C-alpha positions as CSV (number, residue, x, y, z in Angstrom):
1,M,17.1,70.0,139.4
2,E,19.0,69.8,136.1
3,K,22.7,69.3,136.0
4,F,24.7,72.5,135.5
5,G,27.7,72.7,133.0
6,K,27.9,71.8,129.4
7,E,24.6,69.9,129.3
8,F,22.8,72.9,130.8
9,R,24.4,75.2,128.3
10,A,23.4,73.0,125.4
11,K,19.8,73.0,126.6
12,Y,19.3,76.5,128.0
13,F,21.9,78.8,126.4
14,T,21.4,78.0,122.7
15,N,22.1,81.5,121.5
16,L,25.7,81.2,122.5
17,D,28.1,80.3,119.7
18,K,28.9,76.6,120.3
19,D,32.6,77.2,119.8
20,V,33.0,80.0,122.4
21,Y,34.6,79.5,125.8
22,P,32.5,82.0,127.8
23,V,34.6,82.9,130.8
24,N,33.6,86.6,131.0
25,H,30.0,86.5,132.1
26,G,30.6,89.3,134.6
27,S,31.1,92.0,132.0
28,Y,27.8,91.7,130.1
29,G,25.9,88.7,131.3
30,L,24.0,86.2,129.1
31,T,20.3,85.5,129.0
32,P,19.1,81.9,128.9
33,T,17.1,81.0,125.7
34,P,13.7,80.6,127.4
35,I,14.0,84.1,129.0
36,H,15.3,85.5,125.7
37,E,12.3,84.1,123.9
38,K,9.9,85.6,126.5
39,Y,11.7,88.9,126.0
40,L,11.1,88.8,122.2
41,E,7.5,87.7,122.9
42,N,7.1,90.9,125.0
43,I,8.5,93.1,122.3
44,T,6.0,91.6,119.8
45,G,3.2,91.9,122.3
46,H,4.0,95.6,122.8
47,A,3.9,96.2,119.1
48,N,0.5,94.5,118.7
49,Y,-1.3,97.5,120.3
50,P,1.2,100.1,121.7
51,D,-1.5,102.5,123.0
52,K,-3.1,99.8,125.1
53,Y,0.2,98.6,126.5
54,M,1.5,102.1,127.4
55,K,-1.8,103.3,128.9
56,Q,-3.1,100.2,130.6
57,E,-0.4,97.6,131.1
58,Q,3.0,99.2,131.4
59,K,2.8,100.4,135.0
60,E,1.1,97.3,136.2
61,K,3.9,95.1,134.8
62,Y,6.5,97.5,136.2
63,V,5.1,97.1,139.7
64,Q,4.9,93.3,139.2
65,S,8.6,93.3,138.4
66,L,9.4,95.4,141.5
67,Q,7.3,93.0,143.6
68,A,9.2,90.0,142.2
69,L,12.6,91.6,142.9
70,S,11.6,92.6,146.4
71,K,11.3,89.0,147.4
72,V,14.8,88.2,146.1
73,L,16.3,91.3,147.7
74,N,14.2,91.0,150.9
75,C,12.9,94.6,151.0
76,D,9.7,96.6,150.4
77,Y,9.1,97.0,146.7
78,H,8.1,100.6,147.2
79,N,11.8,101.3,147.8
80,L,12.8,100.0,144.4
81,A,13.0,101.4,140.9
82,I,14.2,100.1,137.6
83,V,16.9,102.0,135.6
84,D,18.9,101.0,132.6
85,N,22.2,100.0,134.3
86,A,24.3,100.4,137.4
87,T,26.0,103.5,136.1
88,T,22.6,105.2,135.5
89,G,21.6,104.3,139.0
90,I,24.8,105.8,140.5
91,N,24.2,108.9,138.4
92,T,20.6,109.1,139.5
93,I,21.6,109.3,143.2
94,L,24.7,111.5,142.9
95,R,23.1,114.0,140.5
96,S,19.9,114.4,142.3
97,Y,20.8,114.2,146.0
98,P,20.9,117.8,147.5
99,F,24.6,118.0,148.4
100,A,25.7,121.3,149.9
101,K,28.9,123.2,149.4
102,G,31.5,121.7,151.7
103,D,30.1,118.2,151.5
104,S,32.5,115.4,150.5
105,I,32.3,111.9,149.1
106,V,34.6,109.0,149.8
107,M,35.3,106.2,147.3
108,Q,37.9,103.5,146.9
109,S,40.7,103.6,144.2
110,T,39.3,100.4,142.6
111,V,36.0,102.2,141.9
112,Y,34.3,101.5,138.6
113,G,35.6,104.1,136.2
114,A,32.2,105.5,135.1
115,C,31.1,105.9,138.7
116,G,34.4,107.6,139.7
117,N,34.0,110.0,136.9
118,T,30.5,110.9,138.1
119,V,32.0,112.0,141.4
120,R,34.7,113.9,139.6
121,F,31.9,115.6,137.6
122,L,30.3,116.8,140.9
123,K,33.7,118.2,141.9
124,D,34.1,120.1,138.6
125,R,30.5,121.3,138.3
126,Y,29.4,121.9,141.9
127,D,32.7,121.9,143.9
128,I,31.7,118.8,145.9
129,D,34.9,117.5,147.4
130,F,36.0,113.8,147.2
131,H,38.6,111.6,148.8
132,V,40.0,108.4,147.4
133,V,40.9,105.5,149.7
134,E,43.9,103.6,148.1
135,I,43.2,99.9,147.8
136,N,46.0,97.6,146.5
137,Y,45.3,93.9,146.3
138,P,46.2,91.6,147.9
139,I,44.8,93.2,151.1
140,T,42.6,92.0,153.9
141,D,39.1,93.1,154.6
142,K,40.3,94.3,158.0
143,E,42.9,96.5,156.5
144,I,40.4,98.0,154.0
145,L,38.0,98.8,156.8
146,T,40.7,100.4,158.9
147,K,41.5,102.7,155.9
148,F,37.9,103.7,155.5
149,E,37.3,104.3,159.2
150,N,40.4,106.6,159.4
151,V,39.1,108.6,156.5
152,F,35.6,108.9,158.1
153,K,37.2,110.2,161.3
154,E,39.4,112.7,159.5
155,V,37.1,113.9,156.6
156,K,33.6,113.5,158.1
157,P,32.1,112.8,154.6
158,K,28.5,113.2,153.6
159,L,28.5,110.0,151.5
160,C,30.6,107.0,150.8
161,M,30.3,105.1,147.6
162,F,31.7,101.5,147.5
163,D,31.1,98.1,145.7
164,T,29.6,94.8,146.6
165,V,32.0,93.1,144.2
166,S,34.7,95.3,142.6
167,S,34.8,95.0,138.8
168,M,38.6,94.9,138.3
169,P,40.1,93.1,140.2
170,G,37.0,91.1,140.6
171,V,36.8,90.7,144.4
172,I,34.1,90.9,147.1
173,F,34.5,94.3,148.8
174,P,33.6,94.3,152.6
175,Y,30.4,96.1,151.8
176,K,28.4,94.8,154.8
177,E,31.0,96.0,157.3
178,T,31.5,99.3,155.3
179,T,27.7,99.9,155.5
180,Q,27.9,99.4,159.3
181,L,30.8,101.9,159.4
182,C,28.6,104.4,157.5
183,H,25.8,103.9,160.1
184,K,28.3,104.4,162.9
185,Y,29.7,107.6,161.5
186,K,26.4,108.9,160.1
187,V,27.7,108.7,156.5
188,L,25.3,108.0,153.7
189,S,26.0,104.7,152.0
190,L,25.8,104.3,148.2
191,I,26.5,100.7,147.2
192,D,27.5,100.0,143.6
193,G,26.2,96.4,143.3
194,A,26.8,96.1,139.6
195,H,27.9,92.6,140.6
196,G,25.2,92.0,143.2
197,I,21.9,90.3,142.7
198,G,22.6,86.9,141.2
199,C,26.3,87.1,141.9
200,I,26.3,86.9,145.7
201,P,23.4,86.6,148.1
202,Q,21.8,90.0,148.8
203,D,19.5,90.9,151.8
204,L,18.7,94.6,151.8
205,S,16.6,94.4,155.0
206,A,19.7,93.1,156.9
207,L,22.1,95.5,155.0
208,K,20.1,98.7,155.4
209,P,21.9,100.9,152.9
210,D,20.8,104.4,152.0
211,F,21.2,103.7,148.3
212,Y,22.0,100.5,146.4
213,V,22.0,99.7,142.7
214,S,22.5,96.3,141.0
215,N,22.5,95.2,137.4
216,L,20.0,92.6,136.4
217,H,21.6,91.8,133.1
218,K,24.9,90.7,134.5
219,W,24.2,87.8,136.8
220,Y,20.4,87.7,137.0
221,F,19.8,86.6,133.4
222,V,17.6,89.6,132.4
223,P,18.3,91.0,128.9
224,F,20.3,94.3,129.0
225,G,20.1,97.0,129.9
226,C,18.2,96.6,133.1
227,S,19.1,97.4,136.7
228,V,17.4,97.7,140.1
229,L,17.8,100.8,142.3
230,Y,17.0,100.8,146.0
231,V,16.4,104.0,147.9
232,D,15.7,104.1,151.6
233,Q,12.2,105.6,152.2
234,K,13.5,108.6,154.0
235,H,15.3,109.7,150.8
236,H,12.5,109.2,148.4
237,K,11.6,112.9,148.1
238,Y,15.2,113.8,147.3
239,I,15.9,111.4,144.5
240,H,14.7,112.3,141.0
241,T,14.7,110.4,137.7
242,L,17.4,110.6,135.1
243,P,16.3,112.2,132.9
244,V,14.0,114.5,134.9
245,S,10.6,113.8,133.2
246,H,6.8,114.2,133.5
247,S,6.7,112.8,137.0
248,Y,9.0,115.4,138.5
249,L,7.9,116.5,142.0
250,P,9.9,119.1,144.0
251,S,11.4,117.7,147.2
252,T,9.6,120.3,149.2
253,V,6.1,118.9,148.2
254,E,4.5,116.9,151.0
255,L,2.1,114.1,150.0
256,P,-0.6,112.2,151.8
257,E,0.7,109.0,153.5
258,E,-0.3,106.6,150.8
259,D,0.9,108.8,148.0
260,E,4.2,109.3,149.8
261,K,4.6,105.6,150.1
262,N,4.3,105.3,146.3
263,R,6.4,108.4,145.5
264,L,9.3,106.4,144.1
265,V,7.2,104.0,142.1
266,D,5.1,106.9,140.6
267,K,8.3,108.8,139.7
268,F,10.2,106.0,138.0
269,F,7.7,103.8,136.2
270,F,7.8,106.0,133.1
271,T,10.4,108.5,132.2
272,G,9.9,108.4,128.4
273,T,9.3,105.9,125.7
274,K,11.7,103.0,125.4
275,N,11.8,99.2,125.2
276,F,10.2,97.9,128.3
277,A,10.5,94.2,127.4
278,S,13.5,93.7,129.7
279,I,11.5,95.0,132.7
280,D,8.5,92.9,131.9
281,V,10.6,89.7,131.8
282,I,12.0,90.1,135.3
283,P,9.3,87.9,137.0
284,Y,10.0,85.2,134.4
285,A,13.8,85.4,135.2
286,V,13.0,85.0,138.9
287,E,10.8,81.9,138.0
288,F,13.5,80.4,135.8
289,R,16.2,80.7,138.5
290,Q,13.9,79.2,141.1
291,Q,12.2,76.4,139.2
292,V,14.7,75.4,136.6
293,C,17.9,76.2,138.4
294,G,16.9,75.3,141.9
295,G,17.1,78.7,143.5
296,E,19.6,81.3,144.4
297,N,21.7,79.3,146.9
298,V,22.0,76.4,144.4
299,I,23.2,78.7,141.7
300,Y,25.6,80.5,143.9
301,D,27.1,77.3,145.4
302,Y,27.9,75.9,141.9
303,C,29.4,79.2,140.6
304,H,31.4,80.0,143.8
305,N,32.8,76.4,144.0
306,L,33.7,76.6,140.3
307,A,35.5,79.9,141.0
308,M,37.5,78.4,143.8
309,Q,38.4,75.4,141.6
310,T,39.4,77.8,138.8
311,G,41.6,79.8,141.1
312,E,43.4,76.7,142.2
313,L,43.7,75.3,138.7
314,V,45.0,78.5,137.0
315,G,47.1,79.4,140.0
316,K,49.0,76.0,139.8
317,K,49.4,76.3,136.0
318,W,50.7,79.9,136.3
319,R,52.7,79.2,139.5
320,T,50.9,82.0,141.2
321,S,48.0,82.3,143.6
322,A,44.4,83.6,143.2
323,L,43.6,86.7,145.2
324,D,42.4,85.5,148.7
325,Q,42.4,81.9,147.6
326,K,43.2,80.9,151.2
327,N,40.3,82.5,153.1
328,A,37.9,83.0,150.1
329,T,36.1,85.9,151.7
330,Q,36.8,88.0,148.6
331,I,36.0,85.3,146.0
332,S,32.5,85.4,144.7
333,T,31.4,83.9,141.4
334,M,34.5,85.6,140.0
335,V,38.1,84.9,140.8
336,T,41.2,87.1,140.0
337,V,44.6,85.5,139.3
338,P,47.9,87.4,138.8
339,V,49.3,86.7,135.3
340,P,52.9,85.3,135.2
341,I,54.3,87.4,132.5
342,D,57.3,89.7,133.0
343,V,56.7,92.6,130.6
344,P,56.9,95.9,132.5
345,E,55.4,97.8,129.5
346,F,52.2,95.8,130.0
347,I,51.9,97.0,133.5
348,E,52.9,100.6,132.8
349,N,50.7,101.0,129.6
350,W,48.1,98.3,129.6
351,P,45.4,100.4,127.9
352,K,47.8,100.7,124.9
353,Y,48.0,96.9,124.5
354,D,44.7,95.4,125.9
355,N,42.8,95.5,122.6
356,L,45.7,93.9,120.7
357,V,45.7,91.1,123.2
358,Y,41.9,90.8,123.3
359,A,41.7,90.5,119.5
360,K,43.9,87.4,119.6
361,C,41.7,86.0,122.4
362,F,38.6,86.7,120.3
363,A,40.1,84.8,117.4
364,R,40.6,81.8,119.7
365,K,37.1,82.1,121.1
366,A,38.2,82.7,124.7
367,Y,38.3,86.3,126.1
368,T,39.6,86.9,129.6
369,P,39.6,90.6,130.8
370,C,42.8,91.8,132.5
371,I,43.9,94.8,134.5
372,A,47.2,96.3,135.5
373,H,47.0,96.6,139.3
374,N,49.6,97.0,142.1
375,G,52.5,96.2,139.8
376,K,51.0,93.1,138.3
377,L,48.8,92.1,135.4
378,M,45.7,90.4,136.8
379,A,43.1,88.2,135.0
380,R,39.5,87.9,136.0
381,F,37.5,84.7,135.4
382,S,33.7,84.7,135.7
383,C,32.0,81.4,136.6
384,Q,28.4,80.6,135.6
385,I,26.1,77.6,135.6
386,Y,26.9,76.9,131.9
387,N,30.6,76.6,132.6
388,E,32.9,73.7,133.5
389,L,36.5,73.7,134.7
390,N,37.9,72.9,131.3
391,D,36.6,76.3,130.0
392,Y,39.2,78.0,132.3
393,D,41.9,75.5,131.5
394,Y,41.7,76.5,127.8
395,A,41.1,80.2,128.3
396,S,44.1,80.6,130.7
397,D,46.3,79.1,128.0
398,V,44.9,81.3,125.3
399,L,45.5,84.4,127.4
400,I,49.2,83.5,127.9
401,E,49.6,82.8,124.2
402,A,48.0,86.1,123.3
403,L,50.1,88.1,125.7
404,N,53.3,86.5,124.4
405,E,52.4,87.1,120.8
406,V,51.6,90.8,121.4
407,A,54.8,91.2,123.4
408,K,56.9,89.8,120.6
409,E,55.0,91.7,117.8
410,E,55.4,95.0,119.7
411,K,59.1,94.1,120.4
412,L,58.6,94.2,124.2
413,I,60.4,90.9,124.4
414,K,62.8,89.0,122.1
């Protein structure tokens, strides 16, 4: 196994600007050069004879990618589909599941904005009710679960949507226990695993969700946009592609056993002409992570340990403490640290100033995303196998410098 860190970056992430301090892998991901080259090779191969690829090869390669992912996620590949990103996957479920008037959906206040808006769309268009569980960090998993159980008892929702790892703040949500709560109260579980596969270990056979979606381009090294969608077999007939396309089959249609088993695959492998190169490269990404990187556990251990070290380092510098640094049940390969800057205007109107701050971070080649949450400004650091601790030492200083400069320029401080 090769050594992770700067040496690994120099060898396998050559597309990355050598002067950049990449501490935000969680937002968009980054593809190793060998996988990126395979991706470009696939694009060229498709162009060599498009008719042959589309008519003879595309579905076969799609299925091969599902089979490769099924081994990583520990599930039947017939329950998987490929969509463009996690937001598309969430929309696919929410906008095709046959909700009835009076049904309600539960989600947490830290829901990813696009996914929360999809639920609001259902309310506006179809009068599907929703309930938001207020989550303010720092908070324990036990406290979160108590909040959800109380809402389940009171509201009796049809579906609950929640994260594996919340985007901002970047913390592990108690998704396993919440899924169990859903089973207990007969609530459908829709898991937004945008930060899922490649970020934290995932075992869908043990988890047993109704629906799950996870980006492959964030933490799994696949070029964007590419995401995997899981649908429990009992729901296959109710879930339709987005957009509805040639493979549409009414939910009322009954199929022979073998055709029913393949219903999801047959519906999703082709919804229209697009670039399929990201899908075709998935088995190669699996191979790279296993053979070059040493496997999922080796990757996770390095990134998680680096996240813990980063939380400790930045916390000491900033005289604060990373969220859940003590127990680490909420720290994945990302760590969130409150920022020690006393500018109330930042907290009250962060969207007004974030781009000004980020522009200064970009100029210094070290961008760290922040969010105003629970009366504090919080910074999220992502840790990857091409990183070392000094990346975060530098980036944390850059962020403080940028914040102070904007505060002075905007006359928020003297």
